[in-house]
C-alpha positions, 0 to 999 in steps of 0.5 A, a space after each residue: 500500499 502506497 501513502 503519497 501526497 498526490 493531487 486529487 485523482 478522478 480516474 481519467 487516466 485509467 479511462 483513457 488507457 482503457 479507451 486506447 486499448 479498445 483500438 485492438 491490434 493497433 494499440 497492441 503494436 504501439 505498446 509493443 514498440 514502446 515496451 518491447 521485452 524479447 525473452 532471452 531464451 526465446 528461440 528463432 524456431 518457426 513452426 510450420 504453417 499447417 492446420 492442426 486439430 486438438 482435443 483440448 480446450 484452448 481456453 484451458 490450455 493457452 500455453 500448450 500449443 505453438 502458434 501455427 496458421 490455424 489450430 482448432 479444437 473439438 470444443 469450438 476454440 480456434 486460433 488464427 495467425 496472420 503474419 505476427 497477429 494471432 486471433 484466438 476465438 475461445 469456446 466461451 465466445 470471447 476472442 483474444 488479440 495478441 502478437 507472436 514471434 518465433 511461433 510464440 505469443 508475446 507481449 500484450 493481449 486484449 480479450 473481448 466478450 461476444 458483444 466486443 467489450 474489453 474484458 481482459 488485458 495482460 501479457 504474454 511471456 515465453 508464450 504464457 500469460 504472465 504477471 498482473 492482468 486486469 479483468 472486467 467483472 459484471 458491473 463495470 469493476 476491474 479486478 487487478 490480480 497477480 498470479 498468486 491471487 492478491 490483487 485490487 477490486 476497482 469499483 466502477 468509479 475507478 477510484 474506490 478500491 479493495 485490496 486483498 486476495 481474490 478468486 478468478 471471479 473477483 470474490 474475496 478470499 480474505 480480509 479486505 483493506 479499503 483504499 482510493 486510487 491516488 495516481 497511476 504508474 506503468 510497469 512495462 506498459 501495464 497500468 498499476 494504480 497507486 493506492 492510499 489506505 482509507 484506514 478501514 478493513 472489511 472482513 472476509 466473506 462468509 462461506 456463502 452469499 446469504 451468510 454474508 448478508 446476514 452476518 455483515 448486515 450493517 457493514 457499508 459498502 465503501 463505493 455506496 458510502 461515497 456515492 448515495 445516502 438513505 433519507 425520506 423520499 420525495 414521493 408521498 407515502 413512499 417512506 425512505 428513498 435513495 439519493 445521490 451524494 455525487 454526480 453520477 454519469 448515465 450508465 454508471 452503477 449507482 448502487 448494489 442490491 444484495 440479499 438472501 438467495 432463495 428459489 422463491 419460497 418463503 418470500 412472504 409477499 416481500 416487497 424487498 425481493 428481486 429476481 436473480 437468475 435461474 429461478 433464484 431470487 434475492 430478498 432482505 429478510 424481515 429480521 434485518 429489514 430495518 437495519 440492513 445497509 450492507 447494500 442500498 439498491 433495495 432503497 430506490 423507490 418505484 416510479 413509472 418514469 425512473 432514473 435508473 434501471 436494475 442490472 447485475 454486478 459481481 460483488 467482492 463480498 457477495 458474488 453475483 448480485 443485482 445492481 442499480 444503474 443510472 439511465 441518465 446523468 444524476 446530479 448531487 442530491 437527486 432521488 434514484 427511482 427504478 421501475 419495479 416492473 411487478 407482475 400486475 396479478 401480484 402487485 400491491 394495491 399502491 403499485 396499481 394506484 401509481 399505474 393509474 396515476 401515471 396513465 392519467 397524468 402522462 398518457 392523458 386517459 381518464 382514471 376509469 379508462 386506466 382502471 379498465 386497462 389494468 383489469 384487462 391486463 390482469 385477466 389476460 396474464 393471471 393464468 400465465 403468471 407463475 410469480 407468486 410474490 410482488 418481486 422486482 425484476 
């Protein structure tokens, strides 16, 4: 951990570096020219330009094959070489771009997901991925991890950080030190954040996400602590709401939504539950509901004209959870609202009343017509609706 007196850091240098890398092979060449590191034991042997079919997944066996003109595997992986450029298409849908010399991958590599988003940055040495790497996690956080597992979880603001040991999915396996990025340095072209400790430590997660939620219910998330707060909602009768403490950019993660996982049973008509995936749900149980602040996404009030939307995130303490992401720029002190998207056949009365008010005020129809439309929708979908509780989606 570095403690330096450095002027305020806003994450711009990291965003610019990542933006430069999105140019693909062009950026790889420029970095290769600036930080060329030829391995001393690298031979000049060239492998024959032949096609090769193997029965091993290239994603799991990145280092076992010399770079030929083409390598395919029965799982669907494919490696193509054109001059000194190598494109490896993995069976998980991701694509890696790298350079090669003497039949080996060398220097920087970039890995993208099927949507073209940059998901991994690192370097090859002696044909193997080596040293630190940057991996993008769901929710726009980055995990900067060494080969030994120690590393930095960098929140979406690219300033707030947690330092400790992490598995490959970004889940902490140790106590975590809260830190902030105060600058950046470069080691052979791979950016490294300069960190200053905030003097706070978070305990390691429990064995399951649900146990962590219950045992660390009042332990605030450091990113949320900077960006949002809970106070009385501006919506009449809504109770508490979620408000910004800093300016939030459109598309930026606002808050997290963790909870005890279930398969839909025992939700007891909870209005604090949200769908996760594969038939699973997250819920804030009644016995901690009044004091729980481990994450604050559940505090966003409903609106049919929301300022944010529910998404997904990989959290270092809770694993796979939901999140709240801004739909447009949010100013300091602005209330964050989301559309709960309740099933109308299971929705509480206040939700239906809110929908009537929205249809009348924003769509210009009468309250009678709005009520009739809602009743028709309920009748149409009741038989198809397998949702048993008013769960957010």
